[in-house]
N, C-alpha and C positions, 0 to 999 in steps of 0.2 A: 019076449025080450026086449028094456030098453037101452041103448046105449044115446050116448049121448055129442052131437055132432056139431064143430063152432062153427063162426059163421062169420062174414069181416073178412078182415088181417088179423085171426086169432088159431092158435093151436090147445089142445087138449093136452095137460101132464099129468102125467103124476110121480107125484115128488116122493120122491126117493128116501127114504124111512130113517128115521131123524140119530142121531151118531150117541152114545151113552160110552163112550169112552172116549177118550181123545188119541189121536196119536202115538204119541207117549204111556198108552198103555194103565190112565187112568182111570178110573169110573166115577161116571158124572154121578148127582145126586140126579132125581125126578126132577127133582125143583131148577135146574138149571136145564134149559132148551138151550145147544148149535142149532142156530136157527138151519134148516136147510135148503140152497138154493138148485140144488139140481133134481133134473128128476127123467122118468124117460117120456117120447109124443108117440099120446096113443092117439091122436084122430090133427088131421088139419084136413082148415075148411080147405073150403070148393078155389076158392079166390086166391091159396099158398100156395095150391096145390099146379106142379112144373112152373110157378112164377122165377124164372132164374136166377133174378134179386135175393132170392129166399133160400138155400138150399138146406133151407132143413125137409127130414124126410119120415115116413110112421115110424117111430125105435129108436129113433136116437137123443142118445143122452146127451144131453143138455145146462149149460148154467145157466137161470134167470135168475129175473127180479121181483120180487115175487107181491111188488107193492100195488098193480093192478089185477093182477087177480083176481080169479072170483072166483071163489070154493063149489064144486056141486053133489052138493046133503044128495050122492048117487049108493055111494058106499055105506056101511060102517065104519071106515077106519078115518074115510071123507078125507083124501091122499094124494082126491083130481082136482087140480084148479086151469079155469078155461084163461087161458094169457096172450095178452096180443101182441100182434109178431116184435114189434121196437121193441116189448119183455125180454125175449132172448137175445143173451150177448157173449154166449161159443156155444159152439160146436165140437162135441167130444170124439177124434176121427180115431179112431184105427191106423196108423203107418204098415205097410207092405213092405217087404225086402227088398226093392226100391230105395222107399220114403215115400214114398207115394202116398197121400189120403182117402184113405176111405170108405 
């Protein structure tokens, strides 16, 4: 089995599915695509793992800018992208009952 491990200050992200309906429930035709800028971190390079300047962990859901992302032709649906760490603009964290992010 082949794996993809990012090098340098990069992460591997599995892009979320493109939405085909709006929040109000309108169905969009196939020609119109809402760009998806969220995904899950699949793998983190050794340069980032454990670096406190980058609070990114495996399986985090992140908001990212895909401009500098490199698609990985590894799966049929091609939803994997190697993204520079600087293009991750936010991490989604669930809050626990005390209001602390986990």
